[in-house]
ROTORMI-477092 format. One record per residue: x, y, z of N, C-alpha, C in turn; chain; residue number from 1. Coordinates in pm, whole numbers, plus 50000, padded with zeros to 5 digits. Layout:
! ROTORMI-477092
n.c1,n.c2,n.c3,ca.c1,ca.c2,ca.c3,c.c1,c.c2,c.c3,chain,resi
X,Y,Z,X,Y,Z,X,Y,Z,A,NUM
...
This chain:
! ROTORMI-477092
n.c1,n.c2,n.c3,ca.c1,ca.c2,ca.c3,c.c1,c.c2,c.c3,chain,resi
43858,16960,39216,43994,16920,39249,44086,17043,39252,A,1
44075,17128,39147,44158,17249,39141,44128,17341,39259,A,2
44000,17356,39290,43960,17443,39401,44020,17394,39533,A,3
44014,17263,39558,44068,17207,39682,44218,17226,39691,A,4
44288,17206,39580,44434,17225,39580,44472,17370,39608,A,5
44400,17463,39546,44430,17605,39566,44403,17644,39711,A,6
44294,17592,39768,44263,17624,39908,44369,17571,40003,A,7
44429,17458,39967,44533,17400,40053,44665,17473,40035,A,8
44707,17491,39909,44838,17548,39881,44842,17698,39914,A,9
44735,17769,39882,44733,17915,39900,44644,17956,40018,A,10
44633,17869,40116,44545,17897,40229,44581,18028,40299,A,11
44709,18045,40332,44751,18167,40402,44734,18290,40315,A,12
44764,18277,40188,44750,18390,40096,44605,18436,40088,A,13
44513,18343,40071,44371,18377,40062,44319,18432,40195,A,14
44372,18382,40305,44332,18434,40436,44379,18578,40454,A,15
44501,18608,40414,44555,18743,40430,44481,18846,40344,A,16
44427,18801,40232,44353,18892,40143,44204,18857,40140,A,17
44154,18807,40253,44015,18762,40256,43916,18875,40230,A,18
43949,18998,40272,43857,19109,40247,43839,19134,40098,A,19
43937,19091,40017,43928,19107,39872,43862,18986,39808,A,20
43898,18865,39853,43852,18743,39788,43721,18687,39844,A,21
43680,18728,39963,43563,18666,40025,43436,18681,39941,A,22
43425,18788,39866,43303,18811,39787,43316,18759,39644,A,23
43424,18688,39615,43449,18640,39478,43403,18496,39459,A,24
43361,18465,39337,43328,18328,39301,43453,18240,39304,A,25
43434,18111,39332,43549,18021,39339,43624,18013,39207,A,26
43549,18015,39097,43615,18012,38966,43702,18134,38944,A,27
43654,18250,38987,43733,18374,38976,43861,18362,39059,A,28
43847,18313,39183,43964,18300,39270,44066,18205,39210,A,29
44020,18090,39161,44112,17992,39102,44191,18051,38987,A,30
44121,18116,38893,44188,18171,38775,44280,18287,38811,A,31
44237,18369,38908,44320,18483,38949,44450,18435,39013,A,32
44439,18336,39100,44557,18289,39172,44658,18225,39077,A,33
44612,18141,38985,44707,18072,38898,44767,18165,38792,A,34
44709,18283,38774,44764,18379,38678,44850,18487,38743,A,35
44868,18480,38873,44950,18580,38942,45098,18548,38930,A,36
45177,18651,38947,45323,18637,38943,45383,18734,39043,A,37
45506,18708,39080,45571,18786,39186,45661,18895,39127,A,38
45664,19009,39195,45758,19117,39162,45832,19156,39289,A,39
45962,19176,39276,46047,19215,39390,46119,19345,39357,A,40
46126,19432,39456,46190,19562,39438,46293,19582,39550,A,41
46416,19608,39512,46519,19634,39613,46499,19772,39673,A,42
46537,19785,39797,46526,19913,39865,46620,20013,39800,A,43
46567,20124,39747,46655,20223,39680,46749,20289,39781,A,44
46871,20315,39739,46968,20377,39828,46938,20526,39848,A,45
46873,20586,39751,46833,20726,39764,46714,20752,39671,A,46
46640,20856,39701,46528,20892,39615,46409,20800,39636,A,47
46316,20807,39543,46191,20732,39552,46176,20645,39427,A,48
46155,20517,39447,46141,20424,39335,45992,20412,39301,A,49
45948,20485,39200,45806,20486,39164,45774,20364,39078,A,50
45678,20287,39122,45638,20167,39049,45529,20199,38947,A,51
45431,20277,38988,45321,20318,38899,45302,20469,38914,A,52
45322,20541,38805,45318,20687,38810,45175,20739,38796,A,53
45153,20855,38853,45025,20923,38837,45009,20967,38692,A,54
44882,20988,38654,44844,21032,38519,44864,20924,38413,A,55
44890,20801,38456,44899,20688,38365,44800,20581,38410,A,56
44755,20500,38316,44668,20388,38351,44754,20271,38398,A,57
44701,20197,38493,44774,20083,38547,44749,19959,38460,A,58
44854,19883,38438,44839,19759,38362,44854,19636,38451,A,59
44857,19658,38583,44868,19547,38679,44792,19581,38807,A,60
44749,19476,38876,44702,19489,39014,44817,19448,39105,A,61
44831,19518,39217,44939,19490,39311,44880,19443,39445,A,62
44921,19325,39489,44883,19274,39620,45011,19270,39704,A,63
45023,19362,39799,45149,19379,39872,45171,19264,39969,A,64
45290,19204,39963,45322,19087,40043,45427,19115,40151,A,65
45518,19206,40122,45625,19235,40217,45675,19377,40195,A,66
45691,19449,40304,45734,19589,40296,45614,19683,40286,A,67
45636,19807,40327,45531,19907,40320,45532,19979,40187,A,68
45416,20000,40129,45401,20074,40005,45316,20198,40033,A,69
45329,20297,39945,45262,20424,39973,45216,20491,39844,A,70
45117,20580,39860,45070,20666,39751,45110,20808,39784,A,71
45189,20868,39695,45241,21003,39717,45171,21102,39624,A,72
45141,21218,39678,45086,21326,39596,45193,21369,39496,A,73
45160,21376,39368,45264,21404,39268,45306,21550,39258,A,74
45227,21643,39313,45251,21785,39286,45279,21870,39409,A,75
45249,21823,39527,45264,21909,39645,45410,21942,39671,A,76
45437,22068,39694,45569,22114,39734,45556,22177,39873,A,77
45622,22116,39972,45616,22167,40108,45731,22264,40130,A,78
45699,22380,40183,45801,22482,40206,45905,22431,40305,A,79
46033,22446,40269,46141,22407,40359,46184,22263,40347,A,80
46124,22185,40258,46164,22045,40241,46195,22020,40093,A,81
46300,21947,40071,46338,21915,39933,46247,21810,39874,A,82
46203,21718,39957,46117,21609,39910,46010,21582,40014,A,83
45892,21544,39970,45780,21516,40061,45790,21373,40110,A,84
45812,21357,40241,45826,21223,40297,45693,21160,40334,A,85
45592,21243,40366,45465,21189,40411,45376,21153,40292,A,86
45344,21027,40275,45252,20990,40168,45109,21025,40206,A,87
45023,21036,40107,44881,21055,40138,44822,20927,40196,A,88
44869,20812,40147,44821,20682,40195,44941,20591,40216,A,89
44945,20527,40331,45050,20430,40362,44986,20293,40375,A,90
45040,20194,40302,44982,20060,40298,45082,19956,40347,A,91
45062,19901,40467,45143,19786,40509,45109,19664,40422,A,92
45170,19553,40453,45147,19432,40373,45001,19390,40374,A,93
44963,19316,40271,44829,19261,40250,44727,19369,40210,A,94
44771,19465,40132,44681,19565,40073,44674,19541,39923,A,95
44567,19586,39861,44548,19572,39716,44543,19711,39654,A,96
44619,19729,39547,44619,19858,39477,44602,19833,39327,A,97
44522,19918,39264,44501,19909,39121,44366,19855,39081,A,98
44288,19807,39179,44160,19745,39145,44060,19846,39088,A,99
44043,19961,39154,43944,20056,39103,43990,20122,38974,A,100
44120,20132,38951,44169,20188,38825,44128,20100,38707,A,101
44144,19968,38725,44113,19875,38616,43961,19858,38600,A,102
43890,19847,38710,43745,19825,38704,43671,19942,38639,A,103
43720,20064,38662,43651,20182,38610,43732,20256,38504,A,104
43842,20194,38459,43923,20250,38352,43970,20392,38386,A,105
44031,20408,38505,44072,20538,38555,44223,20555,38548,A,106
44266,20679,38537,44408,20713,38547,44446,20724,38694,A,107
44571,20687,38724,44619,20701,38862,44632,20849,38897,A,108
44596,20882,39019,44604,21020,39066,44724,21044,39157,A,109
44788,20936,39202,44905,20948,39290,45011,20848,39248,A,110
45134,20872,39291,45246,20784,39261,45248,20668,39362,A,111
45260,20547,39310,45267,20427,39393,45413,20384,39403,A,112
45464,20376,39527,45606,20348,39545,45629,20279,39679,A,113
45742,20205,39691,45779,20153,39823,45803,20268,39919,A,114
45767,20247,40044,45781,20353,40144,45911,20336,40220,A,115
45989,20445,40225,46113,20448,40303,46097,20556,40410,A,116
46106,20521,40537,46091,20622,40641,46192,20736,40625,A,117
46144,20859,40645,46228,20977,40633,46236,21053,40764,A,118
46293,21172,40758,46316,21247,40882,46187,21301,40942,A,119
46080,21308,40865,45952,21355,40918,45854,21241,40944,A,120
45898,21118,40927,45810,21003,40954,45788,20991,41105,A,121
45664,20979,41145,45631,20976,41288,45655,20837,41347,A,122
45681,20829,41477,45696,20697,41543,45571,20610,41528,A,123
45453,20674,41522,45330,20598,41506,45326,20526,41371,A,124
45374,20593,41267,45379,20531,41134,45474,20412,41134,A,125
45589,20427,41201,45684,20316,41211,45621,20199,41286,A,126
45547,20231,41393,45482,20126,41471,45375,20055,41389,A,127
45301,20130,41306,45197,20068,41223,45257,19976,41118,A,128
45374,20012,41066,45438,19927,40965,45504,19805,41028,A,129
45549,19818,41152,45616,19705,41218,45742,19664,41144,A,130
45754,19535,41117,45875,19483,41051,45884,19526,40905,A,131
45775,19581,40849,45780,19626,40710,45847,19762,40694,A,132
45880,19827,40804,45936,19963,40795,46078,19963,40741,A,133
46155,19857,40767,46297,19861,40731,46340,19737,40654,A,134
46256,19687,40567,46293,19571,40486,46393,19612,40378,A,135
46471,19517,40332,46566,19542,40223,46507,19508,40087,A,136
46397,19435,40088,46333,19396,39962,46182,19404,39979,A,137
46119,19469,39881,45973,19482,39881,45915,19381,39782,A,138
45805,19319,39820,45753,19211,39737,45602,19226,39717,A,139
45558,19202,39593,45416,19206,39558,45380,19083,39476,A,140
45254,19043,39484,45195,18953,39386,45114,19039,39290,A,141
45129,19013,39161,45065,19097,39060,44974,19016,38970,A,142
44876,19085,38915,44784,19025,38819,44764,19122,38704,A,143
44783,19075,38582,44768,19161,38466,44627,19220,38459,A,144
44621,19348,38425,44491,19415,38416,44402,19349,38312,A,145
44461,19305,38202,44384,19239,38097,44319,19110,38147,A,146
44393,19031,38225,44339,18907,38282,44229,18940,38382,A,147
44252,19042,38464,44153,19082,38564,44022,19124,38497,A,148
44030,19198,38388,43910,19241,38316,43833,19121,38259,A,149
43907,19025,38203,43842,18907,38145,43770,18826,38253,A,150
43833,18812,38368,43771,18737,38477,43646,18809,38529,A,151
43651,18941,38535,43534,19017,38578,43419,19001,38479,A,152
43452,18993,38350,43348,18972,38249,43285,18833,38261,A,153
43366,18734,38302,43314,18598,38319,43232,18582,38446,A,154
43261,18665,38546,43194,18654,38676,43137,18790,38714,A,155
43023,18828,38657,42967,18962,38679,42929,18990,38825,A,156
42886,18888,38900,42852,18910,39041,42976,18948,39120,A,157
43087,18882,39091,43214,18916,39155,43256,19058,39118,A,158
43239,19093,38992,43275,19228,38948,43198,19334,39025,A,159
43068,19313,39044,42988,19411,39117,43036,19426,39261,A,160
43067,19315,39325,43115,19321,39463,43248,19394,39472,A,161
43340,19363,39380,43470,19430,39381,43457,19579,39351,A,162
43361,19616,39269,43338,19758,39242,43296,19832,39368,A,163
43211,19768,39448,43167,19831,39573,43286,19851,39666,A,164
43369,19748,39680,43487,19758,39766,43580,19868,39717,A,165
43610,19867,39588,43711,19957,39534,43665,20102,39536,A,166
43536,20128,39516,43487,20265,39519,43497,20325,39659,A,167
43467,20245,39760,43482,20294,39897,43627,20324,39928,A,168
43715,20236,39881,43857,20258,39903,43906,20384,39831,A,169
43863,20402,39707,43905,20520,39631,43859,20649,39698,A,170
43737,20646,39753,43685,20765,39820,43775,20803,39938,A,171
43818,20705,40016,43910,20732,40127,44043,20788,40077,A,172
44096,20727,39972,44226,20770,39920,44220,20914,39868,A,173
44114,20945,39793,44104,21079,39735,44081,21186,39843,A,174
44009,21149,39948,43989,21246,40056,44119,21272,40130,A,175
44199,21167,40148,44329,21186,40212,44419,21273,40126,A,176
44414,21255,39996,44491,21339,39904,44446,21485,39913,A,177
44314,21506,39917,44261,21642,39928,44300,21706,40061,A,178
44302,21626,40167,44342,21679,40298,44484,21731,40293,A,179
44575,21657,40230,44714,21702,40219,44722,21832,40139,A,180
44642,21843,40035,44643,21966,39955,44600,22086,40039,A,181
44497,22068,40123,44452,22177,40209,44560,22215,40310,A,182
44624,22114,40367,44727,22141,40467,44847,22212,40404,A,183
44887,22168,40285,45000,22232,40217,44966,22377,40181,A,184
44841,22403,40144,44799,22538,40107,44805,22634,40226,A,185
44789,22581,40348,44795,22666,40467,44936,22678,40523,A,186
45034,22618,40454,45174,22633,40494,45223,22531,40595,A,187
45147,22424,40619,45194,22322,40713,45309,22243,40652,A,188
45407,22210,40738,45524,22137,40690,45515,21987,40712,A,189
45426,21943,40802,45405,21801,40826,45260,21769,40792,A,190
45240,21683,40695,45107,21654,40643,45053,21523,40700,A,191
44921,21509,40698,44857,21388,40751,44874,21271,40655,A,192
44876,21152,40712,44887,21028,40634,44779,20931,40679,A,193
44714,20869,40583,44617,20764,40611,44688,20629,40604,A,194
44685,20554,40714,44743,20420,40715,44631,20322,40686,A,195
44636,20263,40568,44527,20178,40519,44567,20032,40530,A,196
44484,19953,40602,44517,19813,40625,44418,19717,40562,A,197
44344,19763,40463,44266,19666,40386,44117,19677,40399,A,198
44063,19695,40520,43919,19692,40535,43858,19828,40506,A,199
43723,19828,40492,43655,19944,40439,43613,20046,40542,A,200
43619,20009,40669,43570,20101,40772,43678,20121,40877,A,201
43689,20243,40929,43789,20269,41031,43748,20206,41163,A,202
43846,20173,41242,43820,20127,41378,43745,20238,41452,A,203
43654,20201,41542,43571,20301,41610,43656,20401,41688,A,204
43776,20360,41730,43863,20450,41806,43907,20569,41721,A,205
43917,20549,41589,43969,20652,41501,43863,20712,41409,A,206
43746,20648,41399,43652,20687,41294,43605,20831,41306,A,207
43560,20871,41424,43505,21005,41441,43611,21112,41416,A,208
43732,21086,41467,43841,21182,41448,43874,21198,41299,A,209
43881,21084,41231,43917,21089,41090,43807,21154,41006,A,210
43681,21120,41034,43570,21179,40960,43567,21330,40979,A,211
43593,21375,41102,43593,21518,41129,43706,21588,41054,A,212
43822,21522,41051,43936,21582,40980,43910,21591,40831,A,213
43847,21488,40774,43817,21489,40631,43718,21598,40595,A,214
43626,21627,40686,43524,21729,40658,43571,21869,40693,A,215
43695,21880,40744,43748,22012,40774,43712,22065,40910,A,216
43642,21984,40993,43602,22033,41124,43719,22041,41219,A,217
43824,21966,41193,43939,21960,41282,44064,22009,41212,A,218
44049,22092,41111,44161,22129,41026,44267,22211,41098,A,219
44233,22276,41210,44330,22356,41283,44437,22270,41348,A,220
44399,22148,41391,44495,22058,41454,44479,21917,41398,A,221
44521,21897,41274,44503,21765,41213,44595,21661,41274,A,222
44548,21539,41277,44631,21429,41326,44732,21392,41219,A,223
44862,21377,41253,44963,21345,41152,44950,21203,41098,A,224
44878,21120,41169,44866,20982,41123,44734,20924,41170,A,225
44652,20881,41077,44523,20822,41111,44521,20679,41061,A,226
44478,20587,41147,44491,20445,41117,44356,20383,41084,A,227
44354,20297,40983,44240,20210,40957,44280,20072,41005,A,228
44213,20025,41108,44250,19899,41171,44173,19783,41110,A,229
44230,19663,41120,44160,19542,41083,44083,19493,41204,A,230
43956,19523,41208,43871,19484,41320,43751,19412,41262,A,231
43751,19280,41269,43646,19202,41204,43510,19227,41267,A,232
43507,19271,41394,43379,19300,41457,43323,19433,41412,A,233
43403,19510,41341,43360,19644,41305,43390,19672,41158,A,234
43364,19574,41073,43396,19590,40933,43269,19596,40850,A,235
43278,19661,40737,43164,19674,40648,43177,19570,40539,A,236
43072,19492,40521,43077,19389,40419,43080,19450,40282,A,237
43146,19387,40185,43156,19443,40050,43023,19451,39978,A,238
42931,19362,40008,42803,19365,39937,42693,19321,40033,A,239
42624,19420,40091,42523,19389,40192,42406,19312,40131,A,240
42372,19341,40005,42263,19268,39941,42298,19121,39926,A,241
42423,19095,39891,42466,18956,39876,42459,18883,40011,A,242
42496,18952,40118,42492,18891,40251,42348,18860,40290,A,243
42256,18952,40262,42115,18929,40295,42060,18811,40216,A,244
42101,18802,40088,42055,18692,40004,42104,18558,40057,A,245
42230,18554,40102,42286,18431,40158,42210,18391,40285,A,246
42178,18491,40369,42103,18463,40492,41965,18405,40462,A,247
41897,18464,40362,41765,18415,40325,41773,18273,40268,A,248
41875,18248,40190,41893,18114,40132,41917,18010,40242,A,249
41999,18047,40342,42026,17954,40452,41900,17923,40530,A,250
41817,18024,40550,41691,18003,40621,41598,17911,40542,A,251
41593,17931,40410,41509,17847,40325,41557,17702,40327,A,252
41689,17683,40330,41744,17547,40334,41706,17478,40465,A,253
41713,17552,40576,41675,17494,40706,41527,17454,40707,A,254
41442,17538,40650,41299,17506,40644,41273,17384,40557,A,255
41349,17373,40446,41334,17259,40358,41376,17130,40427,A,256
41485,17135,40504,41529,17017,40578,41425,16974,40680,A,257
41364,17070,40747,41259,17038,40845,41139,16971,40777,A,258
41103,17022,40658,40992,16964,40583,41023,16820,40541,A,259
41148,16798,40501,41188,16663,40459,41180,16567,40577,A,260
41222,16611,40696,41213,16525,40814,41067,16491,40847,A,261
40977,16588,40825,40835,16565,40851,40774,16466,40752,A,262
40815,16476,40626,40756,16392,40522,40818,16253,40515,A,263
40933,16235,40575,41003,16108,40561,40921,15988,40609,A,264
40862,15993,40731,40780,15876,40774,40656,15856,40688,A,265
40599,15964,40636,40482,15952,40550,40517,15880,40421,A,266
40630,15916,40363,40676,15851,40240,40702,15704,40265,A,267
40759,15674,40383,40787,15534,40417,40657,15454,40424,A,268
40554,15510,40490,40425,15440,40501,40360,15421,40366,A,269
40375,15519,40279,40318,15507,40145,40385,15392,40068,A,270
40516,15378,40088,40589,15273,40018,40544,15134,40063,A,271
40518,15118,40195,40480,14986,40246,40330,14963,40239,A,272
40256,15060,40193,40112,15043,40173,40028,15068,40294,A,273
40081,15131,40397,40005,15156,40519,39928,15286,40503,A,274
39828,15287,40413,39753,15409,40382,39666,15453,40499,A,275
39618,15357,40576,39531,15392,40688,39606,15476,40791,A,276
39730,15439,40821,39810,15514,40917,39841,15654,40864,A,277
39872,15662,40734,39900,15792,40674,39779,15882,40685,A,278
39662,15828,40653,39540,15908,40657,39509,15952,40798,A,279
39526,15861,40896,39499,15896,41034,39589,16009,41082,A,280
39716,15997,41051,39812,16094,41102,39800,16229,41036,A,281
39737,16237,40918,39738,16362,40844,39601,16422,40819,A,282
39497,16338,40816,39368,16393,40774,39257,16381,40878,A,283
39266,16284,40968,39153,16258,41054,39127,16371,41152,A,284
39232,16450,41184,39217,16557,41281,39167,16686,41219,A,285
39148,16690,41086,39099,16812,41022,38953,16835,41057,A,286
38919,16960,41080,38783,16995,41120,38698,17048,41006,A,287
38755,17066,40892,38680,17123,40780,38580,17021,40725,A,288
38488,17068,40643,38380,16985,40590,38431,16876,40497,A,289
38544,16903,40431,38594,16806,40334,38697,16712,40396,A,290
38710,16708,40531,38808,16619,40595,38758,16475,40589,A,291
38853,16384,40594,38821,16243,40589,38781,16192,40728,A,292
38694,16090,40731,38660,16021,40854,38719,15881,40848,A,293
38724,15816,40964,38785,15684,40969,38707,15584,40888,A,294
38569,15597,40888,38488,15504,40811,38509,15521,40662,A,295
38529,15647,40621,38552,15672,40477,38685,15613,40432,A,296
38780,15615,40521,38912,15560,40484,38904,15410,40469,A,297
38823,15341,40555,38813,15196,40547,38729,15149,40430,A,298
38640,15238,40382,38553,15196,40272,38630,15185,40142,A,299
38586,15097,40053,38660,15079,39927,38643,15200,39836,A,300
């Protein structure tokens, strides 16, 4: 009953964060949803409103609902600019932050804050944010880290799947942070930004370019903005072993149903006592030495 109500009431919410919840047990989803609460942040008139600072452990998970959020490098100083406008990672709505920190008990490496477009923000970044670029209020759904840990302990399969997702995400975030450090060290005034939209693999249009930039092959002319698109035809599943297991289970169920259809008339004949028909349909055609013959079936 609870599961059905949550699926009805929070249908859109679960759909928007399906890349996070799809690999979770229903019990985990139910408990996580009913323990969430909302946080709202007004658009600061000046400066940067840091929600979660680097070098501290996070005590909440953040699921962004409205407005763009970003991860800023805490130490980079760009020559000629008073403040660094380009974040290492830019997250439009429906992104999750804080999962890998809690799952692996890690300190934050970057500042998490609402994103306000600045004088060096590119038109492409504004286009990627869409209506989230100029909101007056930023909104998140949050889950206490303590509750998240308890749920992971209750549902170990879900925990393993979320660890796979979060580690891939962390690897992307840390590489983007390292890229900014390299660019700042060479004296560049405009740094690259990773626009992260939730899924684990870049759209094929951007993947090769981004991979080359991360490995330093394209460091002479880095792209100021690299996008991770939501492309369901080109996404990496959070747990490939789990997917294979589900496929094998489905195949076994189909085979079992076929067997049941085959045995159904035989069971019916057994119930009504038509043993001769059962024997004819199943044994008389056998060619082995121990097969039954029609005369043997009629004999007492």
